[in-house]
Phi, psi and omega in degrees: 000128181285141177286146175295142182288133176255167182232149175216156180270132178239110182260128183236115184252124182225146174270002177234225186279338182090003182297318180298314179298316182300316179296315181294315181297317180289325177297320180287313183292336179295341180282353183243091187292337182264004179228128182247132181278133169264108191276134173235115184249129181237091181275164173056040177270107189231006175212168186294326180297315178297320182295322180296323178294325177298315182290337172297321178287322179296323178299328179288325183222078184298153178182204178278140179243124171246145178212151171231096181227117184279338177290114186292332176295313178295322180298320178295323178297316179299313180300315183293316181295319179296319179297318181292332180270353181070032182249142179286139176218150182223130170275108188295322184273333189302314178299325179291316178298325178297317178296315179300314181298317180296318183284318184274343177075021179212143181289157178291151179289339180054054176266127180295131177063029184300330182287351181253020181296144181277075181254189182299324180294322178298312182290334174295321178292322178297316178299318180296319180293318177299314179301315184296318179294324180288339184244031178278140172057041174085007178289148177049056182295341181292343183265017187302327183285354175271351182278154170273323180221141172235126178256133175236155180168163178286172182302137176075034173254022174067032181295311184294308180298326178292321178299316181294320178299316179295322179299322177293346174264004179089014182260115177292115188233126173252157174222143184231128179285143173261123179244134184310126177068011176254121182297149174287157182303142179298328180296331178288318180296324182276347183296137182244336184282312189283155167278124181254124185232134176267130176258126180231171177200175176285152178299324179298316181296314182293319178300318180297315180296317181294324179296328181274359181272141175283111189276337182077193183240045180299129181299130178081002182284126181263088183299323181298316179293324183298324183256357181291126185295325179295319178293320179296321178300320177297316179300316181295320179298321179293318178297317178297321180299317179297312182297321179293319182300320184257010177059039177268132180295153179237146177234127177276116184263009186308314184242023180252143170282168177302318182297320180291321177297315179298320179297320179294322178294317179296324177295319177295322180295320178295323180290328185280349182285000000 
């Protein structure tokens, strides 16, 4: 018998965007299937006045407090207020900074938002994102050799979201749809620079996703064929045939998140170098 789901408040205080906290908080709360976090995110908290307003909200809905604040004065205030309220709090970065300091023999610079500096790596990610948006869903196929990664697959195999995720990692990613009995672009076959990966899934999984998609009223669109498992099986067989013919690796995305699929692609890319 399943336990009824309970809820708890998760307060995340950051002096930057809060992305680090959000990832850490969700990773931890995901381990508790019977408890769901109600997330409260407070980004860009950089002075005591802002912090006091945050604690006014926490007093209304007490819970767990996570924070990433490099200003040690503000960090002490958070610790002290949480202790007086009897609430658990954790500085997510501090244990990591302590390890770095011990190993490197020098204290951290404690720069607010240091991971978001506008450096060469930042602009590389912007370039990758621009490239990926321009080469979504088979656009500009003549530029395939300019890509770092090309994803191919039938409709609803998560090509676009995976491409965007990789672009945010600085990987120029194009994606090309596989359509039954339609050859892939010749420029893709001749491409030598990019890692080409086929994304596949079970027919059941793809049918389910397609059924939940708003199909619209496109003239001539055969909705029945689009979600029919037998037709999807044919599409998948054709996609596998193409990948096998050109020795392109395939990844089954049926039970993978976008992040897990991207990690598998990056692992293949590292091996192919």
